[in-house]
N, CA, C and O of each residue as an XYZ file, in Angstrom:
272
protein
N     -16.022     16.936     35.819
C     -14.897     16.190     36.312
C     -14.620     16.648     37.744
O     -14.525     17.843     38.025
N     -14.496     15.685     38.625
C     -14.279     16.020     40.028
C     -12.805     16.317     40.286
O     -11.941     16.110     39.433
N     -12.562     16.799     41.473
C     -11.203     17.141     41.861
C     -10.288     15.912     41.842
O      -9.155     15.980     41.366
N     -10.796     14.774     42.372
C      -9.981     13.563     42.406
C      -9.663     13.053     41.007
O      -8.562     12.562     40.757
N     -10.619     13.166     40.099
C     -10.352     12.743     38.720
C      -9.219     13.568     38.114
O      -8.358     13.033     37.415
N      -9.222     14.855     38.382
C      -8.158     15.700     37.847
C      -6.831     15.396     38.532
O      -5.774     15.436     37.902
N      -6.894     15.094     39.820
C      -5.682     14.822     40.583
C      -5.076     13.462     40.211
O      -3.871     13.349     39.988
N      -5.926     12.439     40.149
C      -5.455     11.077     39.941
C      -5.463     10.626     38.488
O      -4.770      9.670     38.141
N      -6.215     11.275     37.652
C      -6.291     10.878     36.263
C      -7.467      9.946     36.027
O      -8.288      9.733     36.919
N      -7.545      9.402     34.848
C      -8.658      8.556     34.445
C      -8.469      7.161     35.043
O      -7.504      6.464     34.730
N      -9.405      6.767     35.906
C      -9.270      5.477     36.561
C      -9.476      4.316     35.592
O      -8.953      3.227     35.829
N     -10.213      4.515     34.523
C     -10.400      3.441     33.546
C      -9.094      3.155     32.808
O      -8.776      2.002     32.515
N      -8.366      4.183     32.522
C      -7.065      3.990     31.866
C      -6.095      3.288     32.814
O      -5.342      2.409     32.395
N      -6.112      3.672     34.080
C      -5.233      3.011     35.053
C      -5.631      1.551     35.233
O      -4.764      0.682     35.334
N      -6.933      1.271     35.273
C      -7.397     -0.102     35.459
C      -7.039     -0.964     34.253
O      -6.726     -2.143     34.418
N      -7.076     -0.413     33.065
C      -6.745     -1.165     31.856
C      -5.290     -1.628     31.888
O      -4.944     -2.658     31.309
N      -4.451     -0.863     32.562
C      -3.037     -1.211     32.664
C      -2.852     -2.521     33.434
O      -1.883     -3.242     33.198
N      -3.761     -2.832     34.343
C      -3.657     -4.027     35.178
C      -4.592     -5.150     34.741
O      -4.794     -6.107     35.488
N      -5.153     -5.051     33.569
C      -6.091     -6.073     33.086
C      -5.387     -7.421     33.018
O      -4.243     -7.516     32.575
N      -6.080     -8.453     33.459
C      -5.533     -9.797     33.414
C      -4.706    -10.163     34.630
O      -4.262    -11.304     34.759
N      -4.495     -9.214     35.519
C      -3.727     -9.502     36.728
C      -4.671     -9.769     37.886
O      -5.803     -9.284     37.903
N      -4.209    -10.527     38.836
C      -4.993    -10.868     40.015
C      -4.993     -9.675     40.983
O      -3.955     -9.065     41.237
N      -6.170     -9.362     41.510
C      -6.237     -8.252     42.452
C      -5.670     -8.686     43.795
O      -5.529     -9.878     44.068
N      -5.349     -7.710     44.624
C      -4.770     -8.007     45.941
C      -5.765     -8.780     46.801
O      -5.367     -9.701     47.515
N      -7.034     -8.432     46.751
C      -8.019     -9.138     47.569
C      -8.241    -10.559     47.061
O      -8.434    -11.478     47.857
N      -8.216    -10.747     45.740
C      -8.328    -12.103     45.186
C      -7.122    -12.953     45.569
O      -7.255    -14.138     45.873
N      -5.947    -12.333     45.550
C      -4.737    -13.058     45.929
C      -4.784    -13.455     47.402
O      -4.423    -14.578     47.756
N      -5.223    -12.547     48.251
C      -5.321    -12.846     49.682
C      -6.319    -13.968     49.937
O      -6.074    -14.847     50.763
N      -7.442    -13.938     49.229
C      -8.448    -14.993     49.389
C      -7.896    -16.338     48.917
O      -8.130    -17.364     49.555
N      -7.172    -16.335     47.813
C      -6.575    -17.575     47.305
C      -5.555    -18.132     48.293
O      -5.534    -19.334     48.560
N      -4.715    -17.260     48.831
C      -3.722    -17.697     49.815
C      -4.399    -18.255     51.065
O      -3.935    -19.243     51.635
N      -5.491    -17.626     51.488
C      -6.230    -18.090     52.660
C      -6.805    -19.478     52.415
O      -6.748    -20.337     53.295
N      -7.359    -19.703     51.227
C      -7.908    -21.023     50.893
C      -6.804    -22.077     50.858
O      -6.987    -23.183     51.367
N      -5.659    -21.740     50.260
C      -4.547    -22.689     50.194
C      -4.051    -23.042     51.588
O      -3.750    -24.201     51.873
N      -3.969    -22.051     52.443
C      -3.513    -22.283     53.813
C      -4.487    -23.180     54.556
O      -4.081    -24.067     55.306
N      -5.775    -22.943     54.343
C      -6.792    -23.766     55.008
C      -6.656    -25.224     54.575
O      -6.691    -26.128     55.410
N      -6.501    -25.450     53.288
C      -6.368    -26.824     52.778
C      -5.116    -27.493     53.333
O      -5.142    -28.672     53.688
N      -4.027    -26.743     53.407
C      -2.775    -27.275     53.924
C      -2.931    -27.641     55.400
O      -2.458    -28.691     55.835
N      -3.595    -26.774     56.168
C      -3.780    -27.034     57.596
C      -4.729    -28.198     57.842
O      -4.537    -28.966     58.784
N      -5.748    -28.335     57.004
C      -6.677    -29.453     57.157
C      -5.952    -30.770     56.930
O      -6.155    -31.728     57.676
N      -5.118    -30.825     55.919
C      -4.375    -32.051     55.625
C      -3.416    -32.373     56.765
O      -3.288    -33.533     57.159
N      -2.741    -31.357     57.298
C      -1.805    -31.574     58.402
C      -2.547    -32.090     59.628
O      -2.081    -33.021     60.285
N      -3.686    -31.502     59.942
C      -4.476    -31.925     61.096
C      -4.992    -33.340     60.908
O      -5.022    -34.116     61.864
N      -5.396    -33.688     59.706
C      -5.875    -35.044     59.434
C      -4.754    -36.057     59.641
O      -4.986    -37.127     60.205
N      -3.542    -35.735     59.193
C      -2.410    -36.634     59.404
C      -2.106    -36.805     60.884
O      -1.818    -37.913     61.336
N      -2.168    -35.713     61.639
C      -1.914    -35.796     63.073
C      -2.980    -36.632     63.764
O      -2.673    -37.423     64.656
N      -4.225    -36.459     63.358
C      -5.307    -37.240     63.944
C      -5.171    -38.721     63.634
O      -5.435    -39.564     64.491
N      -4.763    -39.040     62.421
C      -4.578    -40.438     62.047
C      -3.427    -41.051     62.824
O      -3.508    -42.205     63.243
N      -2.350    -40.288     63.022
C      -1.214    -40.789     63.801
C      -1.638    -41.054     65.243
O      -1.241    -42.062     65.827
N      -2.436    -40.164     65.821
C      -2.925    -40.372     67.178
C      -3.777    -41.639     67.250
O      -3.647    -42.434     68.180
N      -4.644    -41.813     66.261
C      -5.514    -43.000     66.223
C      -4.677    -44.275     66.122
O      -4.964    -45.261     66.802
N      -3.657    -44.260     65.288
C      -2.779    -45.426     65.154
C      -2.070    -45.745     66.473
O      -1.987    -46.909     66.863
N      -1.561    -44.721     67.161
C      -0.911    -44.941     68.457
C      -1.902    -45.480     69.485
O      -1.576    -46.375     70.264
N      -3.108    -44.929     69.480
C      -4.127    -45.366     70.428
C      -4.498    -46.837     70.205
O      -4.631    -47.602     71.160
N      -4.661    -47.218     68.957
C      -4.983    -48.622     68.659
C      -3.833    -49.552     69.035
O      -4.064    -50.660     69.518
N      -2.601    -49.108     68.819
C      -1.443    -49.918     69.203
C      -1.408    -50.108     70.716
O      -1.092    -51.197     71.196
N      -1.727    -49.071     71.462
C      -1.781    -49.184     72.921
C      -2.864    -50.164     73.354
O      -2.669    -50.928     74.300
N      -3.992    -50.146     72.676
C      -5.074    -51.071     73.020
C      -4.663    -52.518     72.754
O      -5.014    -53.413     73.524
N      -3.929    -52.749     71.679
C      -3.471    -54.102     71.371
C      -2.481    -54.610     72.419
O      -2.433    -55.805     72.713
N      -1.693    -53.689     72.977
C      -0.725    -54.067     74.006
C      -1.381    -54.208     75.373
O      -0.746    -54.716     76.297
N      -2.588    -53.791     75.530
C      -3.263    -53.920     76.812
C      -3.663    -52.590     77.420
O      -4.082    -52.550     78.577
N      -3.548    -51.521     76.690
C      -4.008    -50.239     77.190
C      -3.084    -49.641     78.223
O      -1.886    -49.926     78.240
N      -3.631    -48.826     79.068
C      -2.812    -48.121     80.046
C      -2.457    -49.008     81.231
O      -1.514    -48.706     81.963
N      -3.184    -50.084     81.432
C      -2.915    -50.986     82.562
C      -2.355    -52.293     82.045
O      -2.969    -52.943     81.198
N      -1.212    -52.679     82.539
C      -0.632    -53.969     82.177
C      -0.463    -54.788     83.449
O      -0.007    -54.281     84.475
N      -0.821    -56.010     83.371
C      -0.659    -56.880     84.544
C       0.814    -57.150     84.794
O       1.652    -56.887     83.933
N       1.129    -57.671     85.960
C       2.509    -57.919     86.341
C       3.168    -59.037     85.575
O       4.388    -59.178     85.653
N       2.436    -59.828     84.847
C       2.925    -60.957     84.043
C       3.831    -61.811     84.808
O       4.333    -62.804     84.283
């Protein structure tokens, strides 16, 4: 038995206490994936809004309008 085992105790017993729970690294990875999906959707909405505005400008005559 090493010094750390005597100091910290049996790591298998400690790990069994947390069985079924999400690890910190798994939680961070899950949060990162959720954030990415949320940001992709937000960016897609912004891009679609820009496209809609651009098409509306083209229907009105674009950046140049004659004096009518």
